[in-house]
C-alpha positions as CSV (number, residue, x, y, z in Angstrom):
1,M,-44.7,12.7,-3.1
2,L,-44.1,15.4,-4.7
3,V,-46.1,14.7,-7.6
4,L,-48.9,12.5,-4.9
5,T,-48.9,15.8,-3.6
6,M,-49.8,18.2,-6.1
7,A,-52.4,15.7,-7.7
8,I,-54.3,15.4,-4.5
9,T,-54.1,19.6,-3.9
10,I,-55.3,20.3,-7.2
11,S,-58.0,17.2,-7.4
12,L,-59.5,18.9,-4.1
13,F,-58.5,23.1,-5.6
14,G,-58.2,23.0,-8.5
15,K,-60.7,24.6,-11.4
16,L,-60.1,23.1,-14.6
17,L,-57.9,19.9,-13.7
18,R,-60.8,19.0,-11.0
19,R,-63.1,17.7,-13.3
20,H,-60.5,15.3,-14.0
21,R,-60.0,12.1,-12.3
22,F,-57.1,11.4,-10.1
23,M,-54.6,9.1,-12.6
24,E,-55.3,11.5,-15.1
25,I,-53.8,14.2,-13.4
26,V,-51.2,12.6,-11.7
27,L,-49.8,11.8,-15.2
28,E,-50.6,15.1,-16.4
29,L,-48.0,16.6,-13.5
30,I,-45.4,14.3,-15.1
31,M,-46.0,15.5,-18.5
32,M,-46.0,18.9,-17.9
33,C,-42.5,17.7,-15.6
34,L,-41.0,15.8,-19.2
35,A,-42.1,18.8,-21.7
36,G,-43.9,21.3,-20.1
37,P,-47.2,22.5,-19.9
38,S,-49.6,21.4,-23.1
39,R,-53.1,23.5,-22.3
40,A,-54.3,26.3,-20.8
41,Y,-55.1,25.8,-17.3
42,G,-58.2,27.8,-15.6
43,G,-58.4,29.9,-11.9
44,T,-55.6,31.5,-10.4
45,F,-54.3,28.9,-7.5
46,E,-54.0,26.1,-10.3
47,N,-52.4,28.9,-12.5
48,R,-49.7,29.6,-9.6
49,I,-49.4,26.2,-7.8
50,I,-48.8,24.9,-11.7
51,T,-46.0,27.2,-12.9
52,L,-44.3,26.3,-9.4
53,F,-44.4,22.7,-10.4
54,C,-43.2,23.6,-13.9
55,L,-39.8,25.7,-12.6
56,I,-39.0,22.7,-9.7
57,G,-39.7,20.8,-13.0
58,I,-37.3,22.5,-14.8
59,V,-34.2,22.1,-12.2
60,L,-34.9,19.3,-12.1
61,I,-35.1,17.7,-15.4
62,S,-31.2,19.5,-16.2
63,S,-29.7,18.2,-13.2
64,Y,-31.1,14.7,-14.1
65,Q,-29.9,15.6,-18.1
66,S,-26.2,16.8,-16.8
67,L,-26.0,13.5,-14.3
68,I,-26.7,11.0,-17.4
69,I,-24.0,13.0,-19.5
70,S,-21.4,13.0,-16.9
71,F,-22.5,8.5,-16.4
72,M,-22.2,8.0,-19.9
73,S,-18.7,10.0,-20.0
74,C,-17.1,7.5,-17.6
75,A,-17.5,3.6,-17.1
76,R,-19.8,3.4,-13.6
77,Y,-18.7,0.0,-11.0
78,G,-20.7,-0.9,-8.5
79,P,-19.8,-0.2,-4.4
80,E,-16.8,-1.5,-3.6
81,I,-16.3,-4.8,-0.2
82,N,-14.2,-2.8,2.1
83,T,-15.8,-2.4,5.5
84,L,-16.4,-5.6,7.8
85,K,-20.3,-5.0,7.7
86,Q,-20.4,-5.3,4.1
87,I,-18.0,-8.5,4.5
88,H,-20.1,-10.2,6.2
89,D,-23.3,-9.3,4.1
90,Q,-21.8,-9.7,1.5
91,C,-18.7,-12.6,1.1
92,L,-19.2,-16.3,1.2
93,F,-16.3,-18.0,2.5
94,P,-14.9,-21.6,2.3
95,D,-16.1,-23.6,5.2
96,D,-12.0,-23.9,6.9
97,R,-10.8,-22.0,9.9
98,H,-10.1,-18.7,9.1
99,A,-14.1,-18.4,8.5
100,K,-15.3,-20.4,11.7
101,F,-12.4,-18.1,13.7
102,Y,-14.3,-14.2,12.4
103,N,-18.0,-16.0,12.2
104,F,-17.9,-15.1,8.4
105,K,-20.7,-17.0,6.2
106,T,-19.7,-20.0,4.5
107,F,-20.9,-21.8,1.0
108,P,-22.8,-24.5,1.6
109,N,-21.8,-28.0,2.1
110,G,-20.6,-29.5,-0.5
111,S,-19.8,-26.4,-3.5
112,L,-16.1,-25.8,-2.3
113,P,-14.3,-28.3,-0.6
114,R,-12.7,-27.6,2.5
115,A,-8.9,-27.4,2.6
116,D,-6.8,-28.5,5.4
117,S,-3.0,-27.4,5.2
118,D,-1.7,-30.4,7.8
119,F,-0.6,-33.4,6.5
120,K,-2.7,-36.4,6.7
121,V,-0.9,-40.8,7.1
122,I,-3.0,-43.5,5.0
123,L,-2.1,-46.6,5.7
124,I,-4.2,-48.9,3.1
125,Y,-3.3,-52.8,3.7
126,P,-5.9,-55.9,3.7
127,K,-8.3,-56.5,6.7
128,W,-6.7,-60.5,7.1
129,I,-3.6,-58.3,8.0
130,Q,-5.7,-56.1,10.1
131,S,-3.3,-56.0,14.0
132,E,-2.1,-53.4,16.6
133,K,0.3,-52.9,15.0
134,Y,-1.3,-50.2,12.3
135,V,-3.7,-48.5,15.0
136,S,-0.1,-47.7,16.8
137,Y,1.6,-45.9,13.9
138,V,-1.5,-43.5,13.8
139,Q,-1.9,-43.6,17.0
140,Q,1.8,-41.8,17.0
141,L,1.6,-40.0,14.1
142,N,-1.3,-38.2,15.9
143,K,-3.3,-37.9,12.4
144,G,-3.6,-40.1,9.9
145,Y,-7.1,-42.7,8.8
146,Q,-6.8,-46.3,7.7
147,V,-8.2,-47.6,4.8
148,V,-8.9,-51.5,5.8
149,Y,-10.6,-53.7,2.2
150,G,-11.8,-57.0,2.5
151,P,-11.8,-59.8,0.0
152,D,-15.9,-58.9,-1.2
153,N,-14.7,-55.8,-2.3
154,T,-15.3,-53.6,0.6
155,V,-13.3,-50.9,2.0
156,E,-13.6,-50.0,6.3
157,I,-12.1,-46.1,7.1
158,Y,-11.5,-45.1,10.5
159,R,-9.5,-42.3,12.2
160,W,-7.8,-42.2,15.1
161,N,-9.2,-39.3,17.8
162,R,-5.5,-38.5,19.4
163,Y,-8.0,-36.6,22.6
164,S,-11.0,-39.2,23.0
165,N,-8.2,-42.2,23.0
166,Q,-10.9,-44.0,20.1
167,T,-11.2,-45.1,16.7
168,I,-13.7,-43.3,14.8
169,A,-14.8,-45.2,11.5
170,L,-16.2,-43.1,8.9
171,D,-18.7,-43.4,6.1
172,P,-16.1,-44.8,2.3
173,H,-19.8,-42.7,0.4
174,N,-19.6,-40.0,2.8
175,I,-17.1,-38.8,4.4
176,V,-17.1,-36.2,7.2
177,V,-14.2,-35.5,9.0
178,P,-15.4,-34.3,12.4
179,D,-13.3,-31.7,14.2
180,E,-11.2,-33.1,16.8
181,M,-10.8,-29.7,17.6
182,R,-13.9,-28.5,18.8
183,D,-13.7,-30.8,22.2
184,L,-10.8,-31.9,23.4
185,H,-12.0,-34.8,26.1
186,G,-10.0,-33.1,29.2
187,Y,-6.8,-33.3,27.2
188,Q,-4.5,-31.8,29.4
189,I,-2.3,-28.5,27.8
190,T,0.8,-28.7,29.7
191,M,2.4,-25.2,29.6
192,Y,6.7,-24.8,29.9
193,Y,6.7,-21.8,32.3
194,V,9.6,-20.7,34.3
195,D,8.4,-19.9,37.6
196,H,10.4,-16.2,38.1
197,I,8.1,-15.6,35.3
198,S,4.6,-16.7,35.5
199,L,4.8,-15.4,39.2
200,V,4.5,-11.6,37.2
201,M,3.4,-12.8,33.5
202,T,0.0,-14.4,34.7
203,F,-2.1,-13.5,32.0
204,E,-0.5,-16.3,30.3
205,K,-1.6,-19.0,32.3
206,Y,-5.5,-17.4,32.3
207,F,-5.3,-17.2,28.5
208,I,-4.6,-21.0,28.2
209,D,-7.4,-21.3,31.3
210,Q,-9.4,-19.6,28.7
211,V,-8.6,-21.5,25.8
212,A,-9.0,-25.1,27.9
213,S,-12.7,-24.1,29.8
214,R,-14.0,-23.2,26.1
215,R,-12.7,-27.3,25.0
216,N,-13.5,-29.1,27.3
217,A,-9.6,-29.6,28.2
218,T,-7.2,-28.9,31.6
219,A,-5.0,-26.3,31.6
220,I,-1.0,-27.6,33.7
221,K,1.7,-24.9,34.0
222,T,5.0,-27.0,35.0
223,D,8.8,-25.7,34.9
224,D,10.1,-29.0,34.5
225,L,11.3,-28.9,30.9
226,S,11.6,-32.8,30.5
227,K,8.1,-33.4,30.4
228,T,6.0,-33.4,27.5
229,I,4.9,-29.5,26.6
230,D,2.5,-29.0,24.3
231,V,2.7,-24.9,24.7
232,M,6.1,-22.8,25.7
233,P,6.1,-18.6,25.6
234,V,8.8,-17.7,23.5
235,V,11.2,-14.8,25.1
236,T,13.2,-14.5,21.3
237,I,13.4,-16.2,18.7
238,H,16.3,-15.1,17.4
239,D,17.3,-17.3,14.4
240,M,14.6,-19.9,15.2
241,V,12.5,-20.7,11.7
242,F,10.4,-23.1,13.2
243,T,6.3,-23.6,11.5
244,W,4.9,-24.1,14.5
245,I,5.4,-20.6,16.3
246,I,2.7,-18.6,16.8
247,P,2.5,-14.2,16.9
248,A,0.6,-13.9,19.8
249,F,-0.1,-10.5,22.4
250,G,3.1,-8.9,23.6
251,T,6.4,-8.4,22.3
252,T,10.0,-9.0,23.1
253,F,12.8,-7.5,22.4
254,T,16.8,-7.5,23.5
255,A,17.4,-4.5,25.7
256,I,20.8,-3.1,26.6
257,I,21.4,-1.4,30.0
258,V,23.3,1.4,30.4
259,P,24.4,3.8,33.4
260,R,22.0,6.1,34.4
261,A,24.0,9.3,34.0
262,K,25.4,11.2,36.9
263,P,24.8,14.6,38.1
264,K,27.2,17.4,36.7
265,P,29.3,19.6,39.3
266,I,28.1,22.4,39.8
267,V,31.2,24.9,38.2
268,S,29.8,23.0,34.8
269,I,26.8,25.9,35.3
270,L,29.6,28.5,34.3
271,F,30.5,27.2,30.6
272,D,26.9,25.0,30.0
273,P,24.7,28.0,28.9
274,F,26.8,28.1,25.3
275,D,28.9,25.3,23.6
276,L,31.5,25.5,22.1
277,Y,31.6,26.3,19.0
278,V,30.0,29.6,20.8
279,W,32.7,30.0,22.8
280,I,35.3,29.7,19.9
281,T,32.8,32.3,18.1
282,Y,33.4,34.6,21.1
283,L,36.9,34.8,21.4
284,V,37.3,35.2,17.9
285,L,35.3,38.1,17.9
286,V,37.2,39.4,20.1
287,L,41.0,38.9,18.9
288,T,39.4,40.4,15.6
289,M,38.1,43.5,17.7
290,A,41.5,44.0,19.3
291,I,43.5,44.1,15.7
292,T,41.5,46.0,14.3
293,I,41.5,48.7,17.0
294,S,45.2,47.9,17.6
295,L,45.3,49.3,13.6
296,F,42.7,51.6,13.2
297,G,42.1,52.8,17.0
298,K,42.8,56.6,17.6
299,L,43.2,56.2,21.5
300,L,43.3,52.1,22.5
301,G,45.6,51.6,19.1
302,R,48.7,53.2,21.3
303,R,48.0,50.6,24.4
304,R,49.2,46.6,24.1
305,F,47.4,43.4,22.4
306,M,46.9,42.4,26.0
307,E,45.4,44.9,27.8
308,I,43.2,45.6,24.3
309,V,41.7,42.1,24.9
310,L,41.4,42.8,28.3
311,E,39.6,45.9,27.9
312,L,37.1,44.1,25.5
313,I,36.0,41.7,27.9
314,M,35.8,44.3,30.6
315,M,33.3,46.0,28.1
316,C,31.5,43.0,28.0
317,L,31.2,42.3,31.3
318,A,30.7,45.8,33.1
319,G,30.9,48.3,30.0
320,P,32.9,51.0,29.0
321,S,34.8,52.2,31.7
322,R,36.4,55.6,30.5
323,A,36.1,57.6,26.9
324,Y,37.7,56.5,23.6
325,G,39.0,58.1,21.1
326,G,38.2,58.9,17.1
327,T,35.0,58.5,15.2
328,F,35.9,54.8,14.2
329,E,36.4,54.1,17.5
330,N,33.5,55.4,19.7
331,R,31.6,53.1,17.0
332,I,32.5,49.8,17.0
333,I,33.1,49.8,21.2
334,T,29.8,51.0,21.0
335,L,28.8,47.6,18.6
336,F,30.7,45.6,20.9
337,C,28.8,46.8,24.4
338,L,25.9,46.2,22.6
339,M,26.3,42.5,21.6
340,G,27.8,42.3,24.8
341,I,24.7,43.4,26.4
342,V,22.5,40.7,24.6
343,L,24.8,38.8,25.5
344,V,25.3,39.3,29.5
345,S,22.0,39.2,29.2
346,S,21.0,35.9,27.9
347,Y,24.1,33.8,29.8
348,Q,23.3,35.3,32.9
349,S,19.5,34.1,33.1
350,L,20.7,30.6,31.6
351,V,22.7,30.6,34.8
352,I,19.9,31.1,37.2
353,S,17.8,28.8,35.2
354,F,20.4,26.3,35.6
355,M,20.6,26.8,38.9
356,S,17.2,25.8,39.8
357,F,17.4,21.8,39.6
358,V,19.9,19.2,39.6
359,R,21.3,18.6,35.8
360,Y,22.9,15.4,34.8
361,G,25.1,14.1,32.0
362,P,23.7,13.1,28.8
363,Q,21.8,10.0,28.5
364,I,23.0,6.8,26.7
365,N,19.9,5.7,24.0
366,T,20.8,5.8,20.4
367,L,22.9,2.9,18.8
368,E,25.1,5.5,17.9
369,E,26.2,6.1,21.2
370,I,26.0,2.5,22.3
371,Y,28.9,2.4,20.2
372,E,31.2,4.7,21.0
373,R,30.2,4.9,25.3
374,C,29.6,1.5,26.7
375,L,31.9,-1.6,27.1
376,F,30.5,-5.5,27.3
377,Q,31.9,-8.6,28.4
378,D,32.9,-10.3,26.0
379,N,30.5,-13.4,25.5
380,S,28.0,-14.6,22.9
381,V,25.4,-11.1,22.9
382,A,28.8,-8.3,22.3
383,K,29.9,-10.5,19.3
384,L,26.7,-11.2,18.4
385,F,26.1,-7.5,17.2
386,N,29.8,-6.4,17.3
387,F,30.3,-4.1,19.9
388,N,33.5,-3.9,21.0
389,E,35.0,-4.7,17.3
390,M,32.9,-2.4,14.5
391,R,34.5,1.1,16.0
392,D,37.3,0.8,14.1
393,L,37.9,-1.5,11.5
394,Y,41.4,-1.0,10.9
395,G,41.5,-0.7,7.4
396,Y,39.7,-3.3,6.5
397,Q,39.0,-3.7,2.9
398,I,34.5,-4.5,2.3
399,V,34.4,-6.3,-1.1
400,M,31.0,-5.5,-3.0
401,Y,30.2,-6.8,-5.6
402,C,28.2,-5.6,-8.0
403,E,27.7,-6.0,-12.2
404,D,29.5,-2.5,-14.3
405,Y,26.4,-2.3,-16.2
406,V,24.1,-1.7,-12.5
407,S,27.0,0.2,-11.1
408,T,27.3,2.6,-13.3
409,V,23.3,3.5,-12.8
410,M,22.5,3.1,-9.6
411,T,25.8,5.5,-7.9
412,F,24.0,5.2,-3.9
413,D,25.3,2.1,-3.5
414,E,28.9,2.7,-4.0
415,Y,28.5,6.0,-2.2
416,F,26.5,4.7,0.6
417,L,29.3,2.1,1.2
418,E,31.5,4.6,0.7
419,L,30.5,6.7,3.9
420,I,30.5,3.9,6.0
421,A,34.2,2.6,5.2
422,N,35.2,6.7,6.4
423,K,32.5,6.5,8.7
424,R,34.6,3.0,10.7
425,N,38.1,3.4,9.3
426,A,37.9,1.4,6.2
427,T,38.4,1.0,2.2
428,V,36.2,0.0,0.0
429,I,36.8,-2.1,-3.4
430,L,34.3,-2.9,-6.0
431,T,34.0,-5.6,-8.2
432,D,32.7,-6.9,-11.2
433,K,34.4,-10.6,-10.2
434,Y,31.6,-12.7,-8.4
435,S,33.9,-14.5,-5.3
436,Y,31.7,-16.1,-2.3
437,E,35.3,-15.9,0.1
438,L,36.1,-12.4,-0.9
439,M,32.9,-10.1,-1.2
440,D,31.4,-9.1,1.8
441,V,28.4,-7.1,0.2
442,M,26.7,-7.8,-2.8
443,P,23.2,-5.7,-4.1
444,L,19.9,-8.2,-4.5
445,M,17.8,-7.5,-7.6
446,N,15.6,-9.8,-6.8
447,V,14.7,-11.9,-3.6
448,K,12.2,-14.3,-4.6
449,N,12.8,-17.5,-2.2
450,M,15.9,-16.2,-0.3
451,I,15.2,-17.5,3.1
452,F,19.2,-15.8,4.9
453,T,19.5,-14.6,8.1
454,W,22.3,-12.2,6.5
455,I,19.9,-10.4,4.2
456,V,19.6,-6.7,5.0
457,P,16.8,-4.8,3.8
458,S,17.3,-1.6,2.7
459,F,16.8,1.7,0.7
460,G,14.6,1.5,-2.7
461,T,13.2,-1.1,-4.5
462,T,13.5,-4.7,-6.5
463,F,10.5,-6.3,-8.6
464,L,9.1,-8.3,-11.0
465,A,7.7,-6.1,-13.9
466,V,5.9,-6.5,-17.0
467,V,7.0,-5.3,-20.2
468,V,4.0,-5.0,-22.8
469,P,3.5,-3.4,-26.5
470,R,2.9,0.8,-26.2
471,A,-0.9,1.5,-27.5
472,K,-1.3,2.2,-30.5
473,P,-3.2,5.1,-32.3
474,K,-6.5,4.5,-33.1
475,P,-8.4,4.6,-36.2
476,I,-10.1,8.0,-37.0
477,V,-13.0,5.9,-37.8
478,S,-13.9,4.8,-34.5
479,I,-14.6,8.3,-32.9
480,L,-17.9,7.7,-34.8
481,I,-18.7,4.4,-32.0
482,D,-16.2,5.9,-29.1
483,P,-18.7,8.3,-27.5
484,F,-21.2,5.4,-26.1
485,D,-19.8,2.1,-25.7
486,L,-22.0,-1.1,-26.4
487,Y,-24.6,-1.3,-23.4
488,V,-26.0,2.4,-24.8
489,W,-26.0,1.3,-28.4
490,I,-27.9,-1.5,-27.5
491,T,-29.9,0.3,-25.2
492,Y,-30.6,3.0,-27.7
493,L,-31.6,-0.2,-30.7
494,V,-34.1,-1.1,-28.3
495,L,-35.5,2.0,-27.6
496,V,-36.0,2.7,-31.6
497,L,-38.0,-0.6,-31.5
498,T,-39.9,-0.4,-28.5
499,M,-41.4,3.6,-30.1
500,A,-41.5,1.8,-33.2
501,I,-43.7,-0.6,-32.8
502,T,-45.7,1.5,-29.9
503,I,-46.3,3.8,-32.2
504,S,-47.4,1.6,-35.3
505,L,-50.0,-0.1,-32.7
506,F,-50.9,3.0,-31.4
507,G,-50.5,6.1,-33.5
508,K,-52.9,7.6,-35.5
509,L,-50.7,9.0,-38.4
510,L,-47.4,7.3,-38.5
511,G,-49.7,3.6,-37.6
512,R,-50.5,3.9,-41.6
513,R,-46.4,3.5,-42.1
514,R,-45.1,0.6,-42.4
515,F,-42.6,-0.7,-39.4
516,M,-39.2,0.4,-41.6
517,E,-40.8,4.0,-42.5
518,I,-41.9,4.1,-38.5
519,V,-37.6,2.8,-37.3
520,L,-36.1,5.4,-39.7
521,E,-38.3,8.4,-39.0
522,L,-37.6,8.3,-35.6
523,I,-33.6,8.4,-36.3
524,M,-34.0,11.0,-38.4
525,M,-36.1,12.6,-35.5
526,C,-33.3,12.6,-33.6
527,L,-30.6,13.6,-35.6
528,A,-32.9,16.6,-37.1
529,G,-35.7,17.5,-35.3
530,P,-39.4,16.3,-36.7
531,S,-39.9,17.1,-40.3
532,R,-43.9,16.8,-40.1
533,A,-47.2,18.0,-38.2
534,Y,-48.6,14.4,-36.8
535,G,-51.4,13.6,-35.6
536,G,-53.4,12.5,-32.5
537,T,-52.7,13.4,-28.5
538,F,-50.8,10.5,-27.9
539,E,-48.5,10.2,-30.8
540,N,-47.6,14.1,-30.4
541,R,-46.5,13.4,-26.6
542,I,-44.7,10.3,-27.4
543,I,-42.9,11.7,-29.9
544,T,-41.7,15.3,-28.1
545,L,-40.6,13.1,-24.4
546,F,-38.5,10.6,-27.8
547,C,-36.7,14.3,-29.4
548,L,-36.2,15.6,-26.0
549,M,-34.4,12.4,-25.4
550,G,-32.4,12.7,-28.7
551,I,-31.9,16.3,-28.1
552,V,-29.5,15.2,-24.5
553,L,-28.4,12.2,-26.9
554,V,-27.2,14.1,-29.7
555,S,-26.2,17.1,-27.4
556,S,-23.5,14.5,-25.8
557,Y,-22.3,12.5,-29.2
558,Q,-21.0,16.1,-30.5
559,S,-19.0,17.0,-27.6
560,L,-17.7,13.8,-27.3
561,I,-16.7,13.8,-30.7
562,I,-15.1,17.4,-30.7
563,S,-13.5,16.2,-27.4
564,F,-11.7,12.9,-29.3
565,M,-10.9,15.0,-32.3
566,S,-9.0,17.5,-30.0
567,Y,-5.9,15.1,-29.6
568,V,-4.3,11.3,-30.4
569,R,-6.3,8.7,-28.9
570,Y,-4.4,5.4,-28.0
571,D,-6.2,1.8,-27.4
572,S,-6.8,0.2,-24.1
573,E,-3.2,0.0,-22.4
574,I,-2.3,-3.3,-20.3
575,N,-1.9,-2.9,-16.9
576,T,-4.5,-4.7,-14.9
577,L,-3.3,-8.4,-14.0
578,D,-6.4,-10.0,-16.2
579,E,-5.3,-7.7,-19.3
580,I,-2.0,-9.6,-19.5
581,N,-3.8,-12.8,-19.1
582,E,-5.4,-12.0,-21.9
583,Q,-4.0,-9.9,-24.5
584,C,-0.7,-11.1,-24.0
585,L,1.9,-14.0,-25.1
586,F,5.2,-14.9,-23.2
587,P,8.4,-17.4,-24.0
588,D,7.8,-20.0,-22.8
589,N,10.1,-20.2,-19.8
590,N,9.8,-20.4,-15.9
591,D,8.8,-17.3,-15.5
592,A,5.9,-17.4,-18.2
593,K,5.0,-21.3,-15.9
594,F,5.6,-19.6,-12.7
595,F,2.3,-16.8,-13.2
596,N,0.6,-19.5,-15.2
597,F,0.6,-17.1,-18.1
598,K,-0.1,-17.6,-22.2
599,T,2.9,-18.6,-24.4
600,F,3.9,-18.3,-27.7
601,P,3.7,-22.3,-29.3
602,N,7.0,-24.0,-29.7
603,G,8.8,-22.6,-32.7
604,S,6.8,-19.5,-33.6
605,S,8.5,-16.3,-33.2
606,A,7.2,-13.9,-30.4
607,E,7.7,-10.8,-32.8
608,T,4.5,-9.4,-32.6
609,N,2.2,-7.1,-31.2
610,F,1.1,-8.9,-27.8
611,A,4.8,-10.1,-26.8
612,C,6.1,-9.1,-23.5
613,R,8.7,-9.7,-21.4
614,M,9.0,-10.7,-17.8
615,Q,11.9,-8.4,-16.7
616,S,13.8,-7.9,-13.2
617,A,13.5,-3.8,-12.6
618,R,15.0,-1.9,-9.6
619,D,12.9,1.2,-8.4
620,N,11.5,3.0,-11.5
621,E,11.1,1.7,-15.6
622,Q,13.8,4.7,-16.4
623,Q,16.2,3.3,-13.9
624,T,15.7,-0.3,-15.2
625,I,16.1,0.7,-19.2
626,M,19.2,2.6,-18.6
627,M,20.5,-0.1,-16.4
628,H,19.7,-2.7,-19.8
629,S,21.3,-0.1,-22.2
630,K,24.1,-0.4,-19.6
631,S,25.1,-3.9,-20.6
632,I,24.3,-4.1,-24.2
633,I,27.6,-5.4,-26.5
634,D,28.3,-4.1,-29.4
635,K,30.6,-2.0,-31.2
636,H,28.6,0.6,-32.5
637,A,28.8,4.2,-30.4
638,Y,25.3,4.8,-30.2
639,A,24.1,1.2,-29.7
640,A,22.8,1.9,-25.8
641,D,20.8,5.0,-26.9
642,H,19.1,3.0,-30.0
643,H,18.4,0.8,-27.4
644,I,17.3,3.0,-25.1
645,R,15.1,5.2,-27.7
646,H,13.5,1.1,-29.4
647,R,12.9,0.9,-25.8
648,I,11.2,4.1,-25.1
649,E,8.7,3.9,-28.6
650,N,8.2,0.5,-28.4
651,F,6.8,-0.8,-24.8
652,R,6.2,0.0,-21.6
653,F,5.8,-1.6,-18.0
654,A,3.2,-2.7,-17.1
655,K,1.5,-1.1,-14.1
656,T,0.9,-4.6,-12.2
657,K,4.0,-5.4,-10.9
658,F,5.2,-8.9,-9.2
659,L,6.9,-9.5,-6.1
660,E,7.7,-6.5,-5.6
661,Y,10.4,-6.1,-1.9
662,P,12.7,-3.4,-0.6
663,L,15.8,-4.0,-2.3
664,C,18.1,-5.7,-0.1
665,W,21.9,-7.0,0.5
666,L,23.7,-9.3,1.2
667,V,26.2,-9.2,3.9
668,K,28.2,-11.5,5.2
669,M,27.1,-11.4,9.0
670,H,30.5,-10.0,10.7
671,L,29.5,-6.4,8.4
672,R,25.4,-7.0,9.9
673,E,24.7,-5.2,12.2
674,L,26.8,-2.3,10.7
675,F,24.2,-2.1,8.3
676,L,21.9,-2.4,9.9
677,F,23.1,0.1,12.0
678,Y,23.8,2.4,8.6
679,V,20.2,1.6,6.2
680,Q,18.6,2.9,10.1
681,A,20.3,6.4,10.3
682,V,19.4,7.4,6.0
683,F,15.8,5.6,6.7
684,E,16.0,8.4,9.5
685,S,17.4,11.2,7.6
């Protein structure tokens, strides 16, 4: 817009350039911006406006060149897909229930097959034995197909719709199964709900009514559990492991009903302004003062010890009641009286504030307070949480199984267990001999595929790491190629060839030379600048532009080479999942098969630069290396140190981790709630 506005202005009011055509003025302005003015212009107005335009061009070209140099120094990517609008605009999803629920764009029919995780029953039988019995099987299983084949090699496929109570015939050559859940054909969705809950929590019934109205169904609420039910709100899901439980709105929990705190007696306002530690400190101070004065006082030193104590208390309450003798005695009593003024003032203000409202005892809120102050009925809930048993374990021996190479490095596990034992009057036994009957606690290095109710998540993390070789230093000759990537070199080569073709066709002086001579001339221009005078306006201008671009290119190339020579450069590290799949070879074991990684052929050696392996890790790489060094069985005195040195110098963990979980403890059920409480205490602290 600026160039066009300038061209229109100059064509109307310019002195020299107005004689040229409009497109010539536009091209002249563009050449000014790129290479500066190429001639003398006429008229004060024309010279001034062109001068301003050239200044703008200098700023614009400088910022443009600096941005190009910065863009060439790093890999640039297109915008990531993060927001909901970007997902709607740029993503295509398989045509499944998730895409329909969120109304996302899906692939066209046939692009991707629809996946259904529900099981299907397919009954295949000849047509001549077709009977109602097979139809009833499919009806009872609710979802299924009947494939009936005849003697003339014909196939008929039927599907039973439980909602319309009809059998639907499907075309064997174009099987399109209709979505049965769009129309329930008046199906009665029966929800079991106890009356005393449904009268208060009315939203559940409203929600079922909304679902039924949208899918042509009828919602029925019943409190008779003997009837066939489809839906039931579950108040608690403790120890329920069912695939047909669906999380919904709202929360459920087990609450503890405790007595409300009672009002404190009026006499408590005399003691509550200060806590026990302040009263003890004040008493110790008075006794210390009394002993000091009885030993070194001039006047009060003649009195009995109890008289001195009473005198000090009266000083604090009402000030000194007589004249005292001696410099030391006067000074120490003065300091004591000043402290008494502060103490009595704060005490009086707190007493007055306590008298202005009704004060209550402390409420019972935390788990520790529940354990200490509550008594429960001896029922299944109290036994589940061990409320009545876990306050005192009476010297119970908590046995923790942990391998030596783990316990010697991860010492916090044993320390944490000892803290629990000290709090609950128990003892800790650490063993490295596995016995499920004897042990109570065991830290787990990996919880993959473990579904146990006695696993307790804890502090720290465990994960499956990929041990990859460290990158090797690059050869020194690579600094000549690495400043620009492959695409920049190809672009430069294409530019040189395009320039050579253009000059060979339209150049005045270089157009007479051979094509390869023109190519070499352009490369030399980029490296060392023009070496001769060229002929023709077009040839001069296009060579000027090429030299300006060469200055930018060579300057960035030289600066990158100098920066590359200032430090040791390494090949790219293996970090991402794509790099692991492309560059790593694994031993042929279960871990490699589970992640479908490339493995070494049978019988070949894994001692190559591409040898990778999976390793169970805890917290971080340093802790894991220390643990594995302790597991080495070698009589050499420095075997562990040599292993650590070799491991750090040659291998490292890739940044991609698998199966990362919080550190979990395997805790027997009778100690589970105790560990849950103290683990939460560690997190809060």
